[in-house]
PLY file of the C-alpha trace (Angstrom):
ply
format ascii 1.0
element vertex 199
property float x
property float y
property float z
element edge 198
property int vertex1
property int vertex2
end_header
227.92 240.37 -5.14
227.05 237.00 -6.71
226.46 236.71 -10.45
222.78 235.89 -9.84
222.30 239.07 -7.79
224.12 241.11 -10.43
221.84 239.73 -13.16
218.71 240.43 -11.13
219.91 243.98 -10.40
220.64 244.59 -14.09
217.24 243.20 -15.11
215.50 245.41 -12.58
217.48 248.47 -13.72
216.42 247.70 -17.30
212.79 247.61 -16.16
213.20 250.95 -14.39
214.82 252.40 -17.51
211.93 251.27 -19.69
209.52 252.98 -17.31
211.73 256.09 -16.97
212.08 255.47 -13.24
215.87 255.70 -12.99
215.62 257.68 -9.71
213.41 255.07 -8.05
214.28 254.32 -4.42
213.56 250.58 -4.00
210.66 249.67 -1.73
210.98 247.03 0.98
209.26 244.54 -1.34
211.70 245.30 -4.16
214.67 244.97 -1.82
213.45 241.55 -0.67
213.12 240.34 -4.27
216.59 241.59 -5.19
218.29 240.31 -2.05
216.60 236.93 -2.42
217.82 236.54 -6.01
214.19 236.08 -7.00
213.55 234.87 -10.53
210.34 236.88 -10.39
212.33 240.03 -11.26
212.92 238.57 -14.72
209.29 237.50 -15.05
208.11 240.96 -14.05
210.42 242.66 -16.55
209.22 240.39 -19.38
205.56 240.75 -18.42
205.68 244.55 -18.22
207.61 244.84 -21.48
205.18 242.53 -23.23
202.00 244.30 -22.15
203.35 247.77 -22.93
205.12 246.99 -26.21
204.16 243.66 -27.74
200.37 243.55 -27.86
198.84 242.62 -31.19
195.48 244.26 -30.42
196.46 247.14 -28.09
198.82 249.75 -29.52
201.54 251.47 -27.50
199.56 254.63 -26.75
196.46 252.70 -25.66
198.61 250.38 -23.55
200.19 253.32 -21.75
196.81 254.96 -21.14
195.42 251.71 -19.73
198.51 251.35 -17.53
198.10 254.94 -16.37
194.49 254.22 -15.37
195.70 251.30 -13.25
198.38 253.48 -11.63
195.76 256.12 -10.83
193.36 253.51 -9.49
196.07 252.00 -7.29
197.31 255.43 -6.13
200.87 254.90 -7.37
202.23 258.46 -7.71
205.51 257.08 -8.98
203.91 255.25 -11.93
201.37 258.01 -12.56
204.20 260.44 -13.31
206.24 258.11 -15.48
203.26 256.70 -17.41
201.87 260.19 -18.03
205.20 261.21 -19.53
205.44 258.02 -21.61
201.85 258.41 -22.84
202.60 262.00 -23.89
205.64 260.74 -25.80
203.32 258.23 -27.53
201.01 261.05 -28.64
198.45 261.35 -25.84
196.91 264.82 -25.47
196.09 266.63 -22.24
192.38 266.05 -22.95
192.98 262.31 -23.32
195.06 262.15 -20.14
192.38 264.08 -18.27
189.75 261.65 -19.51
191.76 258.70 -18.18
191.63 260.36 -14.75
187.89 261.06 -15.12
187.12 257.52 -16.27
189.10 255.96 -13.42
187.35 258.17 -10.88
183.92 257.43 -12.35
184.58 253.70 -12.31
185.58 253.85 -8.65
182.26 255.55 -7.97
180.24 253.11 -10.08
182.08 250.00 -8.95
181.21 250.68 -5.30
177.62 251.64 -6.06
176.78 248.79 -8.42
178.73 246.22 -6.43
176.58 247.12 -3.41
173.40 246.66 -5.46
174.64 243.35 -6.80
175.70 242.03 -3.38
172.54 243.02 -1.54
169.99 242.15 -4.28
167.11 244.15 -2.80
164.45 245.66 -5.03
164.38 248.87 -3.04
168.01 249.63 -3.95
167.80 248.24 -7.48
164.70 250.27 -8.38
166.11 253.61 -7.23
167.73 255.82 -9.88
171.49 255.84 -9.41
171.63 259.65 -9.31
175.26 259.63 -10.46
176.17 262.07 -13.25
178.03 260.32 -16.06
178.05 262.83 -18.92
181.71 262.09 -19.64
180.61 258.68 -20.93
178.29 260.17 -23.56
180.90 261.43 -26.02
184.38 260.65 -24.69
187.46 262.26 -26.23
189.09 258.83 -26.36
186.15 257.36 -28.26
183.41 255.16 -26.90
185.20 251.85 -27.51
188.36 252.84 -25.64
186.43 254.53 -22.82
184.52 251.27 -22.35
187.78 249.31 -22.45
189.26 251.53 -19.75
186.08 251.11 -17.73
186.28 247.35 -18.10
189.90 247.11 -16.93
189.31 249.27 -13.85
186.08 247.42 -13.03
187.92 244.10 -13.25
190.62 245.34 -10.89
188.01 246.66 -8.47
186.05 243.41 -8.57
182.64 244.64 -9.69
181.05 241.65 -11.45
178.03 243.60 -12.70
180.26 246.36 -14.11
182.66 243.89 -15.74
179.82 242.07 -17.49
178.21 245.31 -18.64
181.41 246.94 -19.94
182.62 243.76 -21.62
179.38 243.62 -23.62
179.52 247.34 -24.37
183.12 247.35 -25.56
182.34 244.53 -27.99
179.22 246.35 -29.21
181.42 249.36 -29.98
183.61 247.38 -32.35
186.23 245.83 -30.10
187.23 242.16 -30.14
187.58 239.53 -27.46
191.30 239.39 -28.27
191.65 243.12 -27.53
189.67 242.72 -24.31
191.88 239.81 -23.26
195.09 241.79 -23.85
193.72 244.83 -21.99
192.75 242.75 -18.97
196.14 241.02 -18.95
197.79 244.45 -19.07
195.73 245.61 -16.10
196.70 242.52 -14.13
200.42 242.92 -14.88
200.51 246.63 -14.00
198.63 245.91 -10.77
201.35 243.36 -9.98
204.03 245.92 -10.80
202.48 248.42 -8.39
202.59 245.75 -5.67
206.35 245.38 -6.08
207.19 249.07 -6.47
205.01 250.39 -3.62
0 1
1 2
2 3
3 4
4 5
5 6
6 7
7 8
8 9
9 10
10 11
11 12
12 13
13 14
14 15
15 16
16 17
17 18
18 19
19 20
20 21
21 22
22 23
23 24
24 25
25 26
26 27
27 28
28 29
29 30
30 31
31 32
32 33
33 34
34 35
35 36
36 37
37 38
38 39
39 40
40 41
41 42
42 43
43 44
44 45
45 46
46 47
47 48
48 49
49 50
50 51
51 52
52 53
53 54
54 55
55 56
56 57
57 58
58 59
59 60
60 61
61 62
62 63
63 64
64 65
65 66
66 67
67 68
68 69
69 70
70 71
71 72
72 73
73 74
74 75
75 76
76 77
77 78
78 79
79 80
80 81
81 82
82 83
83 84
84 85
85 86
86 87
87 88
88 89
89 90
90 91
91 92
92 93
93 94
94 95
95 96
96 97
97 98
98 99
99 100
100 101
101 102
102 103
103 104
104 105
105 106
106 107
107 108
108 109
109 110
110 111
111 112
112 113
113 114
114 115
115 116
116 117
117 118
118 119
119 120
120 121
121 122
122 123
123 124
124 125
125 126
126 127
127 128
128 129
129 130
130 131
131 132
132 133
133 134
134 135
135 136
136 137
137 138
138 139
139 140
140 141
141 142
142 143
143 144
144 145
145 146
146 147
147 148
148 149
149 150
150 151
151 152
152 153
153 154
154 155
155 156
156 157
157 158
158 159
159 160
160 161
161 162
162 163
163 164
164 165
165 166
166 167
167 168
168 169
169 170
170 171
171 172
172 173
173 174
174 175
175 176
176 177
177 178
178 179
179 180
180 181
181 182
182 183
183 184
184 185
185 186
186 187
187 188
188 189
189 190
190 191
191 192
192 193
193 194
194 195
195 196
196 197
197 198
């Protein structure tokens, strides 16, 4: 084994350790990166570590809950399990974890519905009541600001322009900052990239 391959393997093992994924069986994509001595392994390790641990405006618990929402949205069972455990270690309650699931599910519903309205731009569709129950948004366990932040990150990943615009405005109205929004969106992007490699 060359020194470069050994370094990449060690870096990747450190990433797995940070995510508590020591038993991970490398995907075909991961094997290609490792075999090809890809420098991206180091980038990925740094990016994931930074978004989960080194945010100025998103604390560790919030970062893990946002990452968990991305894992749920992207159907990564592997990351769902590890991020749930890490979020619990950071103080997340069962009610908070359940609300992350609920929020992610609701955003998948809304993103499809409102994206359709936005794409088609017909009065008939726009004037109809949505008819989608959203009581979980009224008084979320996680607080309105964080629920809106979660909603924004998932909407950005799912590509709903109308939802992104609406939730970005709402999260700021509930006391957040553009710096916090920026860090949350960057986190969502990095975790989505991580899922791509691990899947």
